[in-house]
N, C-alpha and C positions, 0 to 999 in steps of 0.2 A: 260491270253490268254483268248482267246475269250470263249471259256467254260464255264471257272469261270465267264469270266462278264456276260455271259449271264445268268448262273443260282443267282448270284447276285441280276441281273435284275427283277429275275422271282418269287424270296422270298425276293423283298423288300427290301432288304439290306440298300440300299441309297435310302429312301420313296421318296426324291426331285426327284432324277434318274425316279425310278422306275415311278413312277407319272407321270412325263412326257412323259416320252416314251408310256405308257398303255393309256394316254388320247390324245397324237398326232395320236398314230395309229388309235384311235377307232375314233376319229374327220373324220381322213381321208377314214377311210370304210365308217362311215356316210355319209359323203359330195360324196363316190361314191353311194349311194345306190340314193342318187338324182339327180346324174348330171352324164357325161358319163367321163370317164377315161381321155378324151383330156379336156375337160372345166376343171378338176379338176389338172391337169397337170399344164394349160396355168393359172390358176387361182395362185396356187403355187409359180409360176415363176414368175408371177407380184409382189405377196405378198412380194419376196425374192428382187425382182429388186426395186421395190418401198423401201423399207428398207437400202439399200447397198447405193444408188444414192442418198438418204437422209441422209445416215450419211454421206458419201461423199461429199456433199453439204456443208452440216453442219460445217464438219472439216474443208474443205477449206475456208468459212467466217471465222469461228476462226483462222484460221492459220493469214488470212489478218487483221482481225482486232489488233491480239495481235502480229504481223508481227513477227510470228517465223516461222522457216524452218522445221516444222517435215517431212516432202514428205508425201506419197501417205497411207492414215489411212491400207489401207488393203495389206502392202508390203511384210510384211513377208507371207501372204497366197501365194502371189502370186508369193512368191518364194520358196514356198514348193514345193519338189518333189511330184506328185501324179501318176506319170508311174506306170503299173505294169511291175514287170519283168518279164521275159522271164521263170524262177521256180515258179512264183508263177501261171501265167497262166498256165504252164505243168501240176504242183499240183491240181489244182482244176480241170483242164481237164481230169487228170485220175481219180480221182475223180469222177466225172460226166459218165466217160464210164463205172467204176468198177459199178459202181449203175444200170446205162443204162444197162450192159450184165444182172447183177443180176436180176432185175424186167423182164428182156424179157424172161430168163430164168423159172424162177418161175412162168410166166402166159402161156407158153408153157408149161411147166406142168402141173398146174393145167387144161388146155385148153382141152390137150389131155388126161385127166385122169391117169395119169401115180398112183398115188393113189385116190381111189374111196372115201374115207373117208373127203380129202381133197380137194376134187372138190366140193363133197357136201357141203363142210362147205364154200366154197368159192362161189359155186352158192346160198345159203339160203342169203349170204352176199351183194350179187347182189339183190337178192329179196328184202330185206328190207332196201337197199339203193335206190331202187325206189319207196318205201314209205317216206324214207326221204326227195326224192327230188321233191316229191309231193309237200310238207310241206314246203320245204325250198326252197331258191336258194342259188348258192354257195357264193354268197357273206355273206348273213346271216348266213350262216356255219363259215365263214372266223370271220365273227364279235364274234361268238358266240365261236370258236377255241381262238381268241388273250382273250376274256373273261376270261375262262377255264385255259389257260397257266397264266394267272396273279394271279387268285386265287386258284386254284385248289392246286397248291407246299405249300404255305401257308396254308389252312386248313387241308392237308395232315401232312403239319409236327407239326401243333397245338394239331392235333387228330390223330395219326398215329396210337395207340392201339386199338382205336375206330374200327377205319377202315381197318386196314388190320384184328382184328374178321370177322368182317364182310364179307371181300373178302374171308376168306379162307372158310367163310359157303358155300357163293355161288361159288367157286369154285369144291370144295366137292360136290353141288349136281351137279353141270354141266357135272363133270367127271362120276358122275353117271349115267345122263342121256345118254351121248355119249357112256359109257361102252354097256348101255341097249342097245343101237341104233345099236352101232355095235356086239352085238351079235347076232343080228335078223336080222342083213342083210350080207348076203352070200358072202365073198370076201373083207368083210372090216374088218375083223381084224388086228390090225398093227402088222409090223414084229416086232420084238426083236431088240435093239438097242444095 
């Protein structure tokens, strides 16, 4: 499935495949830091066209010299069905709709202060993001996210016991601080669930 393939890719189960995807994505993102999206897209299309046209001409010359009739070198790809079915489109549209509605409900809940503590946490997060935005642009954050996606799972897998121990300590400290803050703010005590 797609989920298993993604996990195998991020955990570097197949080093060549993970390396190819990782380096390609990083090259694309670094290219976008220097050139516009339109330029990068045009250069990638030109590179792909140069490769396919060259290969097609090479195969045609080879067939003429050897007097063979192998046909079009990309025939199997040209005959491949690439259309999305109505079921696939409907499935993805339903997932997007569910995600969008969930996000809208959550944002409404946070902005209209249904729960004071959650709204304050959200405000602190937005305040911290103003500093992150001042330090990095979106593309830099995307590059950091890609590098993290390909490195963090492997690091966690190798050092899981130590990481879990430190995360537990941090979680205990954070819960302690949040508990003290909730005790001092009137109306901020969480309801029993």
